[in-house]
N, C-alpha and C positions, 0 to 999 in steps of 0.2 A: 237695529243693531244696538243692544243694550250695553255691551261691553266693548272696549277698544283693545284690540289685540296688539301685543308687542311682537314684532318680527325681528329676530336676531339673524342677520344676513350680511352679505357684502354685495356691492352693486353688480359685479360680474358673475355672480352665482346663477347658473341656469335654472336650477330648481327653485331658487328664490324668485326669479323672474316669472315663473309659472304662478306662484302665489301672488306676487304683486299685481299681475294682470287680473287675477280674480277679484282683488280689491277694486281694481279699475272697473270691471264689469258691474260691480255692486255700487260703484261710486261711494265707497265706504271710507270712513276715517280709520287710520291705523298708525301705530307708533313704530318708528324705525330705529333700531339700535345696530349700528354697523359693527361687524366683527372683523378680526383679522382674517386674511385669506387662508392662512394655515395656523394650526395650533401652535402654542397654547392660546386660548381665548378667555381672557380674564373676566369678560362680561358674561360668559355663558357657562364655562366649566363648573363653577360652583353651583349653578342651577340644575344643569343637565347631567352632572356627575361624570363629565369627560366624554360624552357622546361626540363622535368625531365629525358628523356630517352637518351640512348647512342646507337649508335654513332650519331653525328651531323657533317655534311660536310659544308665546307665554300669555296666559290669562291669570293674573295674580299668582297663586301658588301652584297652578297647574301648568306643566311644561309639556309641549307636544313635539315629538320627534318624527321626522320623515314627512315629506311633502304630501304623500298620499293621505296621511292622517290629518295634517294641517288643512288640506282641502276639505275634508269632512267637517272640520271645525268652522272654517270660513263659510261653508254652505249653511250650517246651522245658525251661525251668528247673523249672517246677512240674509237669511231666508231665501236662498237661491237653490232650489231643488236641482237645477241643471248642473250643479257642481258636484253632486253625489255620483260616485262611480256606479252605485246600484241602479241609478236611473238612466245610465247610458245604454244605447242599443248594442246588440251583439257586434255589429260592424264597427261601431265606435270603440268598443272595448278591445277589439282586435287591433285597431290602429294605435291605441294607447300602448298596448303590450309591445307592438313593433317599435314604436318611437322610444319608449323608455326601457326597452330591453337592450339587445346588442347594439342597436343603432345609436344609443346615447353615447357610448364610448367611440363609436365610429365617427361621430361628429368631430372629434379631435383627431382620431387616427387617419382620417381621409385628407387631412391638411398636410402638404409637403413639409418635411421637418425643418428645412431652412426658413420657410415662411413662418412656421409656428414659432421657431426660436426668435425670429425677428420681431414678431408681435409681442412675445414675452419680454424681450429686452426693452422694447418701447414702453411697455406697461409697468414693469417691475424694476428695470435696471439690471446690471450684471449680478449683483449679490442677491437681489430679490428673485431673479430668475433661477439662480442656483438653488435657493431655498425652496422655491415653488416646485422645481423638478424633483428635488430630493423628497419632498413631502408627498407628491402625487405618485412617485415610484412605489411607495409602500402602500398605497391606497387599496390595491387589489390583493395584497398578501393575505393569505388565510381565508379568502372568500371564494365564492363560486363563480363570480364574474370573470371573464377573460377579455383581454384586449385583442381585437382582430388586427391582422397586418394591414398595411396600406391599401393593397388591392382589394381585399375583402371589405375593408371599411368603405372604400369608394362604392363598391357594389351595394352595400347595405344602405348608404345614403341615396343612391339612385333608385333603389327599390322603394324606399320611403317616399321619395318625390313622385314616383310613378303611382303608388297607391293613393297618395293625397290628390294627385291630378285627376285620377279616375273618379274619386269620390266627389271632388269639387266641381266636376263637370255636370254632376247631377243635382247639386244643391249648393247654397251659398256658404254654409258652414258644415263642419264635419259630422254633426249629428242633427241636422235639420236646418231650420230657417233662423235660428238664433245661436249665438256663441255659447259654448258649454265647456265642460271639463276636457273633452276630447281636443278642442282647439288649442287650449293652453298646454296640454300634455304633448301634443305633436309640434307645437311652435317652439318650445324652449330648446330642444336639441338642435334645431335649425338655427336659432338665435345664437347658440353656443358656437356652432360651426362657422357662422359668419364673423363672430367676434374673434375667432382664432385665425381665420384666413385673411380677414381684411378685404375680402373680395365681394362683389355684388352677388346676389342670389342667382344661381344658375339652375333654374327650374322652369316648368311649364307656366303658361300665362295664368292659369287658374290658381296655381300655388302662389305665384307672385302677387296676384290680386288679394288672395286670402291673407298672405303674410302681412301685407300693408294694412289690411283691415284689423288684424289682431293687434299690430303695433299701435294703431290709432286708439285702441281702447284705453291705454294709459294705465296709471297706477293708483287711481283714486286719490284720497286725501291723506297724503303722507306727512307725518310730523316727526322730526328727529328728536330723540331723547338721549340721555346719557345712562351710563351704567348705574349710577346712584338711584335713578328713577326706577329702573327695572328691578333692582334689588329691594327697594322700598316697597314696590308693588307685591313682591313675593313675601316679604317680611310681614306686611300688614294684612295679608289674606290667609284664609284657610282653604285647603283643597275643597273643591266642590263635592257634594255627596256622591257616593258611588251608585250607579244604576244597578238594579237587580240583575240585569243581563250579564253583568260582569262577574257573577258567581254562578251562572247557569251552565257553564261548561265544566265537564269533569276534568279538573286540573289538579293533579296530586300535589303540586308544589305551592298551591295557594296558601298564603299565610307564612311561607317559609322564606329564608334568606336565599336570594338567587342573584344571578347576573343575567342581563339581557343584552344581546348584541345582534347587529345585522348579519345575515348569513352570506350576503352577496359581495359587499365591499365596505371598507371603512369599519372593520369588525371589532373595534375597541368596545369592551363591555361596560355596562353601567350596573352597579350593584345596589341592592336595597331589599325590601320585603315585598313579595308579590301580593298585592291586595286586591287586584282585579284581573280577571282572565275571562274574556268573552270570546265569541266566535271571530271577532275582527280586531280586538284590542287587548293589550296587556298594560297593566299599570303597576309601577313600582312606587312604594313609599320610601322616601329618603328623609332622614332626620338630621338636622344640623343645628348647632348652637346659633348660627347667624340667622337662619331663616325659619327655624322650627320645622314643621313637616311640609314637604313638597311631594306632589304626585307627578311622576314622569310617565307619560303615555307613549306607547309604541304600537305600531300595527302588529297584528298577529302574523300576517303573511311575510315571509322572507326574514323573520327574526327567530332567534333560537334562545331558549331558556336553559340555564345551567344551575343546578343546585350548588350552594356554597356550603362548605363544611362548617 
């Protein structure tokens, strides 16, 4: 691992937990910059242009949005091919889609409201809980994702547990005999569910065994840094050269001023010049007096591009 990645995150973020466990698998060093649980995020907004979701990763002047793309970067940095979605089996990809699709929101929706509120009050206090609820209430507005009701959420969680139990009765890990992207992608919604409920895991014996094994992987070599260090890393670097594949897709907006936003939830757009458009990645160039040029990377899937006047 030639470079040390900065992860902008907060400790209770489930998608950040997915990435932290990947560092643990690789026993890799990484830099942790804790962000506020809700916007604004002074450590991150100037770099990512107001991107709403957490985590965000940083390598110098390159900023990576969405855990799916961050996983690709971690796989490359740490030379861990098992963390590439392209290397997952069809069965593992189906489990990932199940866990990170509707089941992700069901992880919270399946917790009784009184218990969920009690956990929030314990963690954030009355004012913080109000701010958290208000912020998260707007998270799905304008996007394609929908929150299931309590009964459907419970069924979705039970379906995930059943699918995992069946898979783990055949093998130690979800995609073979070693941990991989599938394990971390399916683990973090369950981790979120347990954090929200404060109750022990109610699942089959194999799921419980597997959950404990994933937890034991840990987070690798974490080192805390401050905002000034992250800003200095961006200021002192140039974006890495663009790969030829990022101009291989017929994208009429390439070179133009655009905004890019998630299509499913947290749909706040980021504006800049579209300098890269490949089959799996979009890259915006953003210029500022403070940092010079930054490249902000997004996945192609589930993101939409809009031309700016």
